[in-house]
mmCIF file of the N, C-alpha and C atoms, coordinates in Angstrom:
data_MODEL
# 
_entry.id   MODEL 
# 
loop_
_atom_site.group_PDB 
_atom_site.id 
_atom_site.type_symbol 
_atom_site.label_atom_id 
_atom_site.label_alt_id 
_atom_site.label_comp_id 
_atom_site.label_asym_id 
_atom_site.label_entity_id 
_atom_site.label_seq_id 
_atom_site.pdbx_PDB_ins_code 
_atom_site.Cartn_x 
_atom_site.Cartn_y 
_atom_site.Cartn_z 
_atom_site.occupancy 
_atom_site.B_iso_or_equiv 
_atom_site.pdbx_formal_charge 
_atom_site.auth_seq_id 
_atom_site.auth_comp_id 
_atom_site.auth_asym_id 
_atom_site.auth_atom_id 
_atom_site.pdbx_PDB_model_num 
ATOM 1   N N  . MET A 1 1  ? 1.254   -0.928  0.161   1.00 0.00 ? 1  MET A N  1 
ATOM 2   C CA . MET A 1 1  ? -0.111  -0.066  0.013   1.00 0.00 ? 1  MET A CA 1 
ATOM 3   C C  . MET A 1 1  ? 0.385   1.397   0.640   1.00 0.00 ? 1  MET A C  1 
ATOM 4   N N  . LYS A 1 2  ? 0.512   1.813   -0.340  1.00 0.00 ? 2  LYS A N  1 
ATOM 5   C CA . LYS A 1 2  ? 1.143   3.247   -1.175  1.00 0.00 ? 2  LYS A CA 1 
ATOM 6   C C  . LYS A 1 2  ? 1.261   4.535   0.186   1.00 0.00 ? 2  LYS A C  1 
ATOM 7   N N  . GLN A 1 3  ? 1.481   5.205   0.851   1.00 0.00 ? 3  GLN A N  1 
ATOM 8   C CA . GLN A 1 3  ? 1.665   5.830   1.986   1.00 0.00 ? 3  GLN A CA 1 
ATOM 9   C C  . GLN A 1 3  ? 2.417   7.459   0.995   1.00 0.00 ? 3  GLN A C  1 
ATOM 10  N N  . TYR A 1 4  ? 1.656   7.551   1.503   1.00 0.00 ? 4  TYR A N  1 
ATOM 11  C CA . TYR A 1 4  ? 1.092   9.233   1.377   1.00 0.00 ? 4  TYR A CA 1 
ATOM 12  C C  . TYR A 1 4  ? 1.768   10.442  1.726   1.00 0.00 ? 4  TYR A C  1 
ATOM 13  N N  . SER A 1 5  ? 2.579   11.398  2.097   1.00 0.00 ? 5  SER A N  1 
ATOM 14  C CA . SER A 1 5  ? 3.313   12.273  3.037   1.00 0.00 ? 5  SER A CA 1 
ATOM 15  C C  . SER A 1 5  ? 2.103   13.837  2.593   1.00 0.00 ? 5  SER A C  1 
ATOM 16  N N  . SER A 1 6  ? 1.529   14.256  1.467   1.00 0.00 ? 6  SER A N  1 
ATOM 17  C CA . SER A 1 6  ? 0.879   15.032  1.398   1.00 0.00 ? 6  SER A CA 1 
ATOM 18  C C  . SER A 1 6  ? -0.525  15.104  1.097   1.00 0.00 ? 6  SER A C  1 
ATOM 19  N N  . PHE A 1 7  ? -1.399  15.759  1.273   1.00 0.00 ? 7  PHE A N  1 
ATOM 20  C CA . PHE A 1 7  ? -2.011  15.487  0.346   1.00 0.00 ? 7  PHE A CA 1 
ATOM 21  C C  . PHE A 1 7  ? -2.688  16.464  -0.998  1.00 0.00 ? 7  PHE A C  1 
ATOM 22  N N  . GLU A 1 8  ? -1.777  16.739  -1.577  1.00 0.00 ? 8  GLU A N  1 
ATOM 23  C CA . GLU A 1 8  ? -1.063  17.504  -1.988  1.00 0.00 ? 8  GLU A CA 1 
ATOM 24  C C  . GLU A 1 8  ? -0.887  15.653  -3.011  1.00 0.00 ? 8  GLU A C  1 
ATOM 25  N N  . GLU A 1 9  ? 0.083   15.217  -2.916  1.00 0.00 ? 9  GLU A N  1 
ATOM 26  C CA . GLU A 1 9  ? -0.355  13.058  -3.470  1.00 0.00 ? 9  GLU A CA 1 
ATOM 27  C C  . GLU A 1 9  ? -1.223  12.901  -3.563  1.00 0.00 ? 9  GLU A C  1 
ATOM 28  N N  . ILE A 1 10 ? -1.856  12.977  -2.445  1.00 0.00 ? 10 ILE A N  1 
ATOM 29  C CA . ILE A 1 10 ? -2.736  11.950  -2.101  1.00 0.00 ? 10 ILE A CA 1 
ATOM 30  C C  . ILE A 1 10 ? -3.894  12.559  -3.334  1.00 0.00 ? 10 ILE A C  1 
ATOM 31  N N  . ASP A 1 11 ? -4.051  13.937  -3.809  1.00 0.00 ? 11 ASP A N  1 
ATOM 32  C CA . ASP A 1 11 ? -4.965  15.236  -4.618  1.00 0.00 ? 11 ASP A CA 1 
ATOM 33  C C  . ASP A 1 11 ? -4.112  14.519  -6.285  1.00 0.00 ? 11 ASP A C  1 
ATOM 34  N N  . ARG A 1 12 ? -3.282  14.506  -6.598  1.00 0.00 ? 12 ARG A N  1 
ATOM 35  C CA . ARG A 1 12 ? -2.621  14.258  -7.846  1.00 0.00 ? 12 ARG A CA 1 
ATOM 36  C C  . ARG A 1 12 ? -2.738  13.067  -8.483  1.00 0.00 ? 12 ARG A C  1 
ATOM 37  N N  . ASP A 1 13 ? -2.785  11.744  -7.012  1.00 0.00 ? 13 ASP A N  1 
ATOM 38  C CA . ASP A 1 13 ? -3.203  11.040  -7.571  1.00 0.00 ? 13 ASP A CA 1 
ATOM 39  C C  . ASP A 1 13 ? -4.814  10.677  -7.682  1.00 0.00 ? 13 ASP A C  1 
ATOM 40  N N  . LEU A 1 14 ? -5.139  11.121  -7.436  1.00 0.00 ? 14 LEU A N  1 
ATOM 41  C CA . LEU A 1 14 ? -6.813  10.952  -7.385  1.00 0.00 ? 14 LEU A CA 1 
ATOM 42  C C  . LEU A 1 14 ? -7.197  11.123  -8.764  1.00 0.00 ? 14 LEU A C  1 
ATOM 43  N N  . LYS A 1 15 ? -5.961  12.945  -8.763  1.00 0.00 ? 15 LYS A N  1 
ATOM 44  C CA . LYS A 1 15 ? -7.081  13.441  -10.251 1.00 0.00 ? 15 LYS A CA 1 
ATOM 45  C C  . LYS A 1 15 ? -6.152  12.363  -11.341 1.00 0.00 ? 15 LYS A C  1 
ATOM 46  N N  . ILE A 1 16 ? -5.138  11.971  -11.700 1.00 0.00 ? 16 ILE A N  1 
ATOM 47  C CA . ILE A 1 16 ? -4.735  10.434  -12.407 1.00 0.00 ? 16 ILE A CA 1 
ATOM 48  C C  . ILE A 1 16 ? -5.794  9.624   -12.433 1.00 0.00 ? 16 ILE A C  1 
ATOM 49  N N  . LEU A 1 17 ? -6.519  9.065   -11.478 1.00 0.00 ? 17 LEU A N  1 
ATOM 50  C CA . LEU A 1 17 ? -7.128  8.542   -11.035 1.00 0.00 ? 17 LEU A CA 1 
ATOM 51  C C  . LEU A 1 17 ? -8.184  8.841   -12.351 1.00 0.00 ? 17 LEU A C  1 
ATOM 52  N N  . LYS A 1 18 ? -9.549  9.749   -11.665 1.00 0.00 ? 18 LYS A N  1 
ATOM 53  C CA . LYS A 1 18 ? -10.357 10.059  -12.382 1.00 0.00 ? 18 LYS A CA 1 
ATOM 54  C C  . LYS A 1 18 ? -9.792  10.140  -13.577 1.00 0.00 ? 18 LYS A C  1 
ATOM 55  N N  . LEU A 1 19 ? -8.645  10.612  -14.724 1.00 0.00 ? 19 LEU A N  1 
ATOM 56  C CA . LEU A 1 19 ? -8.736  10.723  -16.357 1.00 0.00 ? 19 LEU A CA 1 
ATOM 57  C C  . LEU A 1 19 ? -8.759  9.358   -16.071 1.00 0.00 ? 19 LEU A C  1 
ATOM 58  N N  . GLN A 1 20 ? -7.700  8.564   -16.032 1.00 0.00 ? 20 GLN A N  1 
ATOM 59  C CA . GLN A 1 20 ? -7.797  6.605   -16.502 1.00 0.00 ? 20 GLN A CA 1 
ATOM 60  C C  . GLN A 1 20 ? -9.027  6.547   -16.286 1.00 0.00 ? 20 GLN A C  1 
ATOM 61  N N  . THR A 1 21 ? -9.811  6.994   -15.564 1.00 0.00 ? 21 THR A N  1 
ATOM 62  C CA . THR A 1 21 ? -11.144 6.206   -15.095 1.00 0.00 ? 21 THR A CA 1 
ATOM 63  C C  . THR A 1 21 ? -12.276 6.972   -16.688 1.00 0.00 ? 21 THR A C  1 
ATOM 64  N N  . GLN A 1 22 ? -12.347 8.165   -17.092 1.00 0.00 ? 22 GLN A N  1 
ATOM 65  C CA . GLN A 1 22 ? -12.281 8.280   -18.020 1.00 0.00 ? 22 GLN A CA 1 
ATOM 66  C C  . GLN A 1 22 ? -12.047 8.233   -20.164 1.00 0.00 ? 22 GLN A C  1 
ATOM 67  N N  . ILE A 1 23 ? -10.454 8.059   -19.654 1.00 0.00 ? 23 ILE A N  1 
ATOM 68  C CA . ILE A 1 23 ? -10.487 7.294   -20.514 1.00 0.00 ? 23 ILE A CA 1 
ATOM 69  C C  . ILE A 1 23 ? -10.960 5.908   -20.815 1.00 0.00 ? 23 ILE A C  1 
ATOM 70  N N  . ASP A 1 24 ? -11.200 5.192   -19.773 1.00 0.00 ? 24 ASP A N  1 
ATOM 71  C CA . ASP A 1 24 ? -11.588 3.475   -19.943 1.00 0.00 ? 24 ASP A CA 1 
ATOM 72  C C  . ASP A 1 24 ? -13.511 3.462   -20.346 1.00 0.00 ? 24 ASP A C  1 
ATOM 73  N N  . LYS A 1 25 ? -14.191 5.085   -20.057 1.00 0.00 ? 25 LYS A N  1 
ATOM 74  C CA . LYS A 1 25 ? -15.036 5.455   -20.604 1.00 0.00 ? 25 LYS A CA 1 
ATOM 75  C C  . LYS A 1 25 ? -15.028 5.018   -21.898 1.00 0.00 ? 25 LYS A C  1 
ATOM 76  N N  . GLU A 1 26 ? -14.526 5.868   -22.729 1.00 0.00 ? 26 GLU A N  1 
ATOM 77  C CA . GLU A 1 26 ? -14.330 6.388   -23.676 1.00 0.00 ? 26 GLU A CA 1 
ATOM 78  C C  . GLU A 1 26 ? -13.888 5.475   -24.980 1.00 0.00 ? 26 GLU A C  1 
ATOM 79  N N  . GLU A 1 27 ? -12.978 4.348   -24.309 1.00 0.00 ? 27 GLU A N  1 
ATOM 80  C CA . GLU A 1 27 ? -12.397 3.735   -24.780 1.00 0.00 ? 27 GLU A CA 1 
ATOM 81  C C  . GLU A 1 27 ? -13.514 2.429   -25.325 1.00 0.00 ? 27 GLU A C  1 
ATOM 82  N N  . ILE A 1 28 ? -14.481 2.564   -23.723 1.00 0.00 ? 28 ILE A N  1 
ATOM 83  C CA . ILE A 1 28 ? -15.627 0.965   -23.819 1.00 0.00 ? 28 ILE A CA 1 
ATOM 84  C C  . ILE A 1 28 ? -16.180 1.710   -24.878 1.00 0.00 ? 28 ILE A C  1 
ATOM 85  N N  . LYS A 1 29 ? -17.020 2.912   -24.970 1.00 0.00 ? 29 LYS A N  1 
ATOM 86  C CA . LYS A 1 29 ? -17.816 4.166   -25.632 1.00 0.00 ? 29 LYS A CA 1 
ATOM 87  C C  . LYS A 1 29 ? -17.345 2.975   -27.439 1.00 0.00 ? 29 LYS A C  1 
ATOM 88  N N  . LEU A 1 30 ? -15.967 3.295   -27.768 1.00 0.00 ? 30 LEU A N  1 
ATOM 89  C CA . LEU A 1 30 ? -15.443 3.439   -28.825 1.00 0.00 ? 30 LEU A CA 1 
ATOM 90  C C  . LEU A 1 30 ? -16.031 1.650   -29.496 1.00 0.00 ? 30 LEU A C  1 
ATOM 91  N N  . THR A 1 31 ? -15.534 1.215   -28.818 1.00 0.00 ? 31 THR A N  1 
ATOM 92  C CA . THR A 1 31 ? -15.534 -0.543  -28.810 1.00 0.00 ? 31 THR A CA 1 
ATOM 93  C C  . THR A 1 31 ? -16.926 -0.584  -28.684 1.00 0.00 ? 31 THR A C  1 
ATOM 94  N N  . ILE A 1 32 ? -17.561 -0.162  -28.198 1.00 0.00 ? 32 ILE A N  1 
ATOM 95  C CA . ILE A 1 32 ? -19.126 -0.193  -28.519 1.00 0.00 ? 32 ILE A CA 1 
ATOM 96  C C  . ILE A 1 32 ? -19.237 0.005   -29.908 1.00 0.00 ? 32 ILE A C  1 
ATOM 97  N N  . GLU A 1 33 ? -19.588 1.352   -30.099 1.00 0.00 ? 33 GLU A N  1 
ATOM 98  C CA . GLU A 1 33 ? -19.471 1.939   -31.416 1.00 0.00 ? 33 GLU A CA 1 
ATOM 99  C C  . GLU A 1 33 ? -18.927 1.192   -32.629 1.00 0.00 ? 33 GLU A C  1 
ATOM 100 N N  . GLU A 1 34 ? -17.573 0.480   -32.641 1.00 0.00 ? 34 GLU A N  1 
ATOM 101 C CA . GLU A 1 34 ? -17.248 -0.927  -33.289 1.00 0.00 ? 34 GLU A CA 1 
ATOM 102 C C  . GLU A 1 34 ? -17.447 -1.976  -33.612 1.00 0.00 ? 34 GLU A C  1 
ATOM 103 N N  . VAL A 1 35 ? -17.988 -2.365  -32.233 1.00 0.00 ? 35 VAL A N  1 
ATOM 104 C CA . VAL A 1 35 ? -19.440 -3.725  -32.369 1.00 0.00 ? 35 VAL A CA 1 
ATOM 105 C C  . VAL A 1 35 ? -20.474 -3.089  -33.120 1.00 0.00 ? 35 VAL A C  1 
ATOM 106 N N  . LYS A 1 36 ? -21.131 -2.333  -32.862 1.00 0.00 ? 36 LYS A N  1 
ATOM 107 C CA . LYS A 1 36 ? -22.389 -1.980  -33.843 1.00 0.00 ? 36 LYS A CA 1 
ATOM 108 C C  . LYS A 1 36 ? -22.282 -2.404  -34.620 1.00 0.00 ? 36 LYS A C  1 
ATOM 109 N N  . ASP A 1 37 ? -21.192 -1.383  -36.068 1.00 0.00 ? 37 ASP A N  1 
ATOM 110 C CA . ASP A 1 37 ? -20.828 -1.004  -37.076 1.00 0.00 ? 37 ASP A CA 1 
ATOM 111 C C  . ASP A 1 37 ? -20.779 -2.250  -37.524 1.00 0.00 ? 37 ASP A C  1 
ATOM 112 N N  . SER A 1 38 ? -19.532 -3.550  -37.017 1.00 0.00 ? 38 SER A N  1 
ATOM 113 C CA . SER A 1 38 ? -19.929 -4.236  -37.731 1.00 0.00 ? 38 SER A CA 1 
ATOM 114 C C  . SER A 1 38 ? -20.684 -5.767  -37.124 1.00 0.00 ? 38 SER A C  1 
ATOM 115 N N  . LEU A 1 39 ? -21.737 -5.837  -36.695 1.00 0.00 ? 39 LEU A N  1 
ATOM 116 C CA . LEU A 1 39 ? -22.255 -5.889  -36.507 1.00 0.00 ? 39 LEU A CA 1 
ATOM 117 C C  . LEU A 1 39 ? -24.021 -5.346  -38.020 1.00 0.00 ? 39 LEU A C  1 
ATOM 118 N N  . SER A 1 40 ? -23.837 -4.256  -38.561 1.00 0.00 ? 40 SER A N  1 
ATOM 119 C CA . SER A 1 40 ? -25.460 -4.078  -39.200 1.00 0.00 ? 40 SER A CA 1 
ATOM 120 C C  . SER A 1 40 ? -25.108 -5.311  -40.302 1.00 0.00 ? 40 SER A C  1 
ATOM 121 N N  . PRO A 1 41 ? -26.549 -4.516  -40.647 1.00 0.00 ? 41 PRO A N  1 
ATOM 122 C CA . PRO A 1 41 ? -27.057 -5.724  -41.750 1.00 0.00 ? 41 PRO A CA 1 
ATOM 123 C C  . PRO A 1 41 ? -26.216 -5.556  -43.310 1.00 0.00 ? 41 PRO A C  1 
ATOM 124 N N  . ILE A 1 42 ? -26.551 -4.154  -42.932 1.00 0.00 ? 42 ILE A N  1 
ATOM 125 C CA . ILE A 1 42 ? -25.116 -3.953  -44.991 1.00 0.00 ? 42 ILE A CA 1 
ATOM 126 C C  . ILE A 1 42 ? -23.613 -4.292  -44.478 1.00 0.00 ? 42 ILE A C  1 
ATOM 127 N N  . ARG A 1 43 ? -22.851 -4.487  -43.722 1.00 0.00 ? 43 ARG A N  1 
ATOM 128 C CA . ARG A 1 43 ? -21.239 -5.293  -43.947 1.00 0.00 ? 43 ARG A CA 1 
ATOM 129 C C  . ARG A 1 43 ? -21.752 -6.274  -43.378 1.00 0.00 ? 43 ARG A C  1 
ATOM 130 N N  . VAL A 1 44 ? -23.058 -7.153  -42.471 1.00 0.00 ? 44 VAL A N  1 
ATOM 131 C CA . VAL A 1 44 ? -23.118 -8.823  -41.850 1.00 0.00 ? 44 VAL A CA 1 
ATOM 132 C C  . VAL A 1 44 ? -23.020 -8.920  -43.631 1.00 0.00 ? 44 VAL A C  1 
ATOM 133 N N  . VAL A 1 45 ? -23.802 -8.263  -43.972 1.00 0.00 ? 45 VAL A N  1 
ATOM 134 C CA . VAL A 1 45 ? -24.205 -9.034  -46.164 1.00 0.00 ? 45 VAL A CA 1 
ATOM 135 C C  . VAL A 1 45 ? -23.565 -9.045  -46.890 1.00 0.00 ? 45 VAL A C  1 
ATOM 136 N N  . GLY A 1 46 ? -22.458 -7.677  -46.997 1.00 0.00 ? 46 GLY A N  1 
ATOM 137 C CA . GLY A 1 46 ? -20.962 -8.082  -47.655 1.00 0.00 ? 46 GLY A CA 1 
ATOM 138 C C  . GLY A 1 46 ? -20.136 -8.550  -47.353 1.00 0.00 ? 46 GLY A C  1 
ATOM 139 N N  . ASN A 1 47 ? -19.899 -8.556  -46.086 1.00 0.00 ? 47 ASN A N  1 
ATOM 140 C CA . ASN A 1 47 ? -18.723 -9.747  -45.143 1.00 0.00 ? 47 ASN A CA 1 
ATOM 141 C C  . ASN A 1 47 ? -19.206 -11.136 -45.883 1.00 0.00 ? 47 ASN A C  1 
ATOM 142 N N  . ALA A 1 48 ? -20.557 -11.638 -46.021 1.00 0.00 ? 48 ALA A N  1 
ATOM 143 C CA . ALA A 1 48 ? -21.193 -13.209 -46.510 1.00 0.00 ? 48 ALA A CA 1 
ATOM 144 C C  . ALA A 1 48 ? -20.844 -12.909 -48.080 1.00 0.00 ? 48 ALA A C  1 
ATOM 145 N N  . VAL A 1 49 ? -21.498 -12.175 -48.932 1.00 0.00 ? 49 VAL A N  1 
ATOM 146 C CA . VAL A 1 49 ? -21.074 -11.705 -50.373 1.00 0.00 ? 49 VAL A CA 1 
ATOM 147 C C  . VAL A 1 49 ? -19.892 -11.744 -50.674 1.00 0.00 ? 49 VAL A C  1 
ATOM 148 N N  . GLY A 1 50 ? -18.990 -11.413 -49.511 1.00 0.00 ? 50 GLY A N  1 
ATOM 149 C CA . GLY A 1 50 ? -17.369 -11.651 -50.410 1.00 0.00 ? 50 GLY A CA 1 
ATOM 150 C C  . GLY A 1 50 ? -16.332 -12.765 -49.314 1.00 0.00 ? 50 GLY A C  1 
ATOM 151 N N  . ALA A 1 51 ? -16.986 -13.523 -48.271 1.00 0.00 ? 51 ALA A N  1 
ATOM 152 C CA . ALA A 1 51 ? -16.337 -14.538 -48.610 1.00 0.00 ? 51 ALA A CA 1 
ATOM 153 C C  . ALA A 1 51 ? -16.911 -15.916 -49.324 1.00 0.00 ? 51 ALA A C  1 
ATOM 154 N N  . ILE A 1 52 ? -17.928 -15.822 -50.506 1.00 0.00 ? 52 ILE A N  1 
ATOM 155 C CA . ILE A 1 52 ? -18.686 -16.711 -51.223 1.00 0.00 ? 52 ILE A CA 1 
ATOM 156 C C  . ILE A 1 52 ? -17.864 -16.764 -52.184 1.00 0.00 ? 52 ILE A C  1 
ATOM 157 N N  . MET A 1 53 ? -18.366 -14.883 -52.844 1.00 0.00 ? 53 MET A N  1 
ATOM 158 C CA . MET A 1 53 ? -16.487 -14.964 -54.390 1.00 0.00 ? 53 MET A CA 1 
ATOM 159 C C  . MET A 1 53 ? -15.170 -15.696 -53.734 1.00 0.00 ? 53 MET A C  1 
ATOM 160 N N  . GLN A 1 54 ? -14.876 -14.773 -52.901 1.00 0.00 ? 54 GLN A N  1 
ATOM 161 C CA . GLN A 1 54 ? -13.334 -15.444 -52.692 1.00 0.00 ? 54 GLN A CA 1 
ATOM 162 C C  . GLN A 1 54 ? -13.525 -17.394 -52.525 1.00 0.00 ? 54 GLN A C  1 
ATOM 163 N N  . LYS A 1 55 ? -14.532 -17.967 -51.869 1.00 0.00 ? 55 LYS A N  1 
ATOM 164 C CA . LYS A 1 55 ? -14.233 -19.051 -52.299 1.00 0.00 ? 55 LYS A CA 1 
ATOM 165 C C  . LYS A 1 55 ? -14.536 -19.323 -53.764 1.00 0.00 ? 55 LYS A C  1 
ATOM 166 N N  . ALA A 1 56 ? -15.364 -19.043 -54.327 1.00 0.00 ? 56 ALA A N  1 
ATOM 167 C CA . ALA A 1 56 ? -15.907 -19.713 -55.687 1.00 0.00 ? 56 ALA A CA 1 
ATOM 168 C C  . ALA A 1 56 ? -14.894 -18.741 -56.156 1.00 0.00 ? 56 ALA A C  1 
ATOM 169 N N  . ILE A 1 57 ? -13.922 -17.984 -56.248 1.00 0.00 ? 57 ILE A N  1 
ATOM 170 C CA . ILE A 1 57 ? -12.479 -18.093 -57.027 1.00 0.00 ? 57 ILE A CA 1 
ATOM 171 C C  . ILE A 1 57 ? -11.614 -18.841 -57.001 1.00 0.00 ? 57 ILE A C  1 
ATOM 172 N N  . VAL A 1 58 ? -10.821 -19.668 -55.103 1.00 0.00 ? 58 VAL A N  1 
ATOM 173 C CA . VAL A 1 58 ? -10.414 -20.386 -55.396 1.00 0.00 ? 58 VAL A CA 1 
ATOM 174 C C  . VAL A 1 58 ? -10.770 -22.007 -55.346 1.00 0.00 ? 58 VAL A C  1 
ATOM 175 N N  . LEU A 1 59 ? -11.996 -21.895 -55.536 1.00 0.00 ? 59 LEU A N  1 
ATOM 176 C CA . LEU A 1 59 ? -12.396 -22.748 -56.058 1.00 0.00 ? 59 LEU A CA 1 
ATOM 177 C C  . LEU A 1 59 ? -12.199 -23.242 -57.373 1.00 0.00 ? 59 LEU A C  1 
ATOM 178 N N  . LYS A 1 60 ? -12.760 -22.527 -58.269 1.00 0.00 ? 60 LYS A N  1 
ATOM 179 C CA . LYS A 1 60 ? -12.367 -22.349 -60.113 1.00 0.00 ? 60 LYS A CA 1 
ATOM 180 C C  . LYS A 1 60 ? -10.636 -22.343 -60.065 1.00 0.00 ? 60 LYS A C  1 
ATOM 181 N N  . ALA A 1 61 ? -10.056 -21.742 -59.076 1.00 0.00 ? 61 ALA A N  1 
ATOM 182 C CA . ALA A 1 61 ? -8.026  -21.181 -59.429 1.00 0.00 ? 61 ALA A CA 1 
ATOM 183 C C  . ALA A 1 61 ? -7.964  -23.147 -58.837 1.00 0.00 ? 61 ALA A C  1 
ATOM 184 N N  . VAL A 1 62 ? -8.567  -24.053 -58.306 1.00 0.00 ? 62 VAL A N  1 
ATOM 185 C CA . VAL A 1 62 ? -8.327  -25.391 -57.578 1.00 0.00 ? 62 VAL A CA 1 
ATOM 186 C C  . VAL A 1 62 ? -8.635  -26.323 -58.882 1.00 0.00 ? 62 VAL A C  1 
ATOM 187 N N  . ALA A 1 63 ? -10.110 -26.142 -59.403 1.00 0.00 ? 63 ALA A N  1 
ATOM 188 C CA . ALA A 1 63 ? -10.533 -26.933 -60.714 1.00 0.00 ? 63 ALA A CA 1 
ATOM 189 C C  . ALA A 1 63 ? -9.338  -26.773 -61.653 1.00 0.00 ? 63 ALA A C  1 
ATOM 190 N N  . LYS A 1 64 ? -9.045  -25.054 -62.255 1.00 0.00 ? 64 LYS A N  1 
ATOM 191 C CA . LYS A 1 64 ? -8.241  -25.078 -62.919 1.00 0.00 ? 64 LYS A CA 1 
ATOM 192 C C  . LYS A 1 64 ? -7.342  -25.914 -63.249 1.00 0.00 ? 64 LYS A C  1 
ATOM 193 N N  . ILE A 1 65 ? -6.015  -25.597 -62.211 1.00 0.00 ? 65 ILE A N  1 
ATOM 194 C CA . ILE A 1 65 ? -4.738  -26.153 -61.532 1.00 0.00 ? 65 ILE A CA 1 
ATOM 195 C C  . ILE A 1 65 ? -5.090  -27.885 -61.842 1.00 0.00 ? 65 ILE A C  1 
ATOM 196 N N  . PHE A 1 66 ? -5.677  -28.562 -61.138 1.00 0.00 ? 66 PHE A N  1 
ATOM 197 C CA . PHE A 1 66 ? -5.858  -29.586 -60.940 1.00 0.00 ? 66 PHE A CA 1 
ATOM 198 C C  . PHE A 1 66 ? -7.093  -30.940 -62.573 1.00 0.00 ? 66 PHE A C  1 
ATOM 199 N N  . GLY A 1 67 ? -7.271  -29.365 -63.188 1.00 0.00 ? 67 GLY A N  1 
ATOM 200 C CA . GLY A 1 67 ? -8.082  -30.295 -64.274 1.00 0.00 ? 67 GLY A CA 1 
ATOM 201 C C  . GLY A 1 67 ? -8.929  -30.338 -64.031 1.00 0.00 ? 67 GLY A C  1 
ATOM 202 N N  . VAL A 1 68 ? -10.241 -30.477 -63.090 1.00 0.00 ? 68 VAL A N  1 
ATOM 203 C CA . VAL A 1 68 ? -11.521 -30.745 -62.106 1.00 0.00 ? 68 VAL A CA 1 
ATOM 204 C C  . VAL A 1 68 ? -12.466 -29.940 -63.486 1.00 0.00 ? 68 VAL A C  1 
ATOM 205 N N  . LYS A 1 69 ? -13.062 -30.812 -64.928 1.00 0.00 ? 69 LYS A N  1 
ATOM 206 C CA . LYS A 1 69 ? -14.432 -30.179 -65.278 1.00 0.00 ? 69 LYS A CA 1 
ATOM 207 C C  . LYS A 1 69 ? -15.698 -30.713 -64.518 1.00 0.00 ? 69 LYS A C  1 
ATOM 208 N N  . ARG A 1 70 ? -16.222 -30.121 -65.095 1.00 0.00 ? 70 ARG A N  1 
ATOM 209 C CA . ARG A 1 70 ? -17.403 -29.759 -64.323 1.00 0.00 ? 70 ARG A CA 1 
ATOM 210 C C  . ARG A 1 70 ? -18.739 -30.897 -65.116 1.00 0.00 ? 70 ARG A C  1 
ATOM 211 N N  . VAL A 1 71 ? -18.823 -31.830 -64.521 1.00 0.00 ? 71 VAL A N  1 
ATOM 212 C CA . VAL A 1 71 ? -19.987 -32.607 -65.393 1.00 0.00 ? 71 VAL A CA 1 
ATOM 213 C C  . VAL A 1 71 ? -21.838 -32.640 -65.667 1.00 0.00 ? 71 VAL A C  1 
ATOM 214 N N  . VAL A 1 72 ? -22.185 -32.262 -66.267 1.00 0.00 ? 72 VAL A N  1 
ATOM 215 C CA . VAL A 1 72 ? -23.428 -31.517 -66.074 1.00 0.00 ? 72 VAL A CA 1 
ATOM 216 C C  . VAL A 1 72 ? -24.049 -33.079 -67.311 1.00 0.00 ? 72 VAL A C  1 
ATOM 217 N N  . THR A 1 73 ? -24.890 -33.425 -66.568 1.00 0.00 ? 73 THR A N  1 
ATOM 218 C CA . THR A 1 73 ? -26.206 -34.652 -66.556 1.00 0.00 ? 73 THR A CA 1 
ATOM 219 C C  . THR A 1 73 ? -27.434 -33.929 -67.518 1.00 0.00 ? 73 THR A C  1 
ATOM 220 N N  . SER A 1 74 ? -27.841 -34.933 -68.058 1.00 0.00 ? 74 SER A N  1 
ATOM 221 C CA . SER A 1 74 ? -29.153 -34.109 -68.383 1.00 0.00 ? 74 SER A CA 1 
ATOM 222 C C  . SER A 1 74 ? -29.741 -35.622 -68.836 1.00 0.00 ? 74 SER A C  1 
ATOM 223 N N  . SER A 1 75 ? -31.294 -35.195 -68.192 1.00 0.00 ? 75 SER A N  1 
ATOM 224 C CA . SER A 1 75 ? -32.820 -36.371 -68.945 1.00 0.00 ? 75 SER A CA 1 
ATOM 225 C C  . SER A 1 75 ? -32.718 -35.806 -68.857 1.00 0.00 ? 75 SER A C  1 
ATOM 226 N N  . LYS A 1 76 ? -33.492 -36.957 -69.822 1.00 0.00 ? 76 LYS A N  1 
ATOM 227 C CA . LYS A 1 76 ? -34.678 -37.345 -71.113 1.00 0.00 ? 76 LYS A CA 1 
ATOM 228 C C  . LYS A 1 76 ? -35.641 -38.377 -71.098 1.00 0.00 ? 76 LYS A C  1 
# 
């Protein structure tokens, strides 16, 4: 436990703690806003479409590299 020799030291540490608390609150607010933005419907749909397109490109590239051809069957 820290021992203080004057009220000025106590006041100084209290001010520092108050400022640290304010900084922490602002960081929490920013984090909440970032989470809200990342969960917005437009962003979620955009991420999903991007992931699907990325997988389609990878599958196409793999198919091209290994010479895999798509087989289409028709039933008559």
